[in-house]
Each structure stands twice: as C-alpha cells, then as structure tokens.
N, C-alpha and C positions, 0 to 999 in steps of 0.2 A: 504494500500500500504506500502511496506517495504521501509526502508531508503536505498538509494544507498550507497554501500561501495566499496572499492577497491578489496575486496576479493570475490571470487566466493562462493556463498552459494546455494547449491542444494536445490530443493524443498523438503519439508517434505512429505513423502508419506501419503496419507489419508487411514484411516482404512476402512475395508469392511462395517462396520456399517454406517460410514459417507457417503460412496459411495451410499449405499442403500437409506439413508435418502435423499440425494440430488436427486436421481432418482425419489423417491416418490414425492418430492416437485415439480420437473419439470413436472411430469405427471399432478399434480393438477393444476399447472399454465397453462399448455397446454389446459386442459379442460375448465378452466375459460376463457381463451383467445378465444377459439372457440365459447363458448356460447355468449360472448360479441359481437363477430363478427357476429354471426347469428342474434342476436337481432338488431344490427345496420343495417344489410342487409334487414331485415324484415321491419324496420321502413322506410328505404329509399324507398322500393318498395311501401309501403302504401302511402307515401307522393307523389311519382311519379304518382301513379294512381289517387290520389285526384286532383293533379294539371292538369292531362290530362283531367279528367272529367270537371273541371272548364273551361279549354280552349275550349273544344268541346262545352260546353253550351254557352260560349261567342260567338263562331263562329256561332253557330246555331241561336242565337238571332240577330246577326248582319246581317244575310242574306248572299247571295252569294257575293263573292268578285268581284269588278268591273274588267272588262277585260282591259288589257293594250294594248295600240296601238303599233304595231310593229314599230321599229325604221327604218327610211329610211336613206340610205347612202347619204351623201352630198359630192359633189366634190369640 
C-alpha cells in the first residue's frame, strides 16, 4: 500500500508482459480453487451417504416407531 500524500499520483500503467503474467496466475489459481472445491464436495457427499446408511441401520435395528396418540382438544 502506498503512503497517502496531498498530491495526486496517477497509477503507473502495467506492461503487457505483466498483464499476461497476472492473467496466467489467475487462471492457475482458478483451476486450483475449482479442484479444491470439487474435492470438498466429493468428501461431503461421501460423508452424507455414510451417515445416512448408519441412520437407516439404527432405525432398522430399533424397529418401527411407536404410534403417537392424537391430541384431544380440552375446553
């Protein structure tokens, strides 16, 4: 970050080579971010399926759930 001054200092234009380098780095970062996101999404889906299987196994072992009595209105 530059030091604030009272005088206006225009930005120094960047060269074409620097622009191309920044573009290349942004593309590499985007690919990396997308692959990390895909890995996290895959891990989440695997974990969700594992937990679902465990829940279904617990529910099957416990048997059917008891029926609830309907509430009656009291006056």
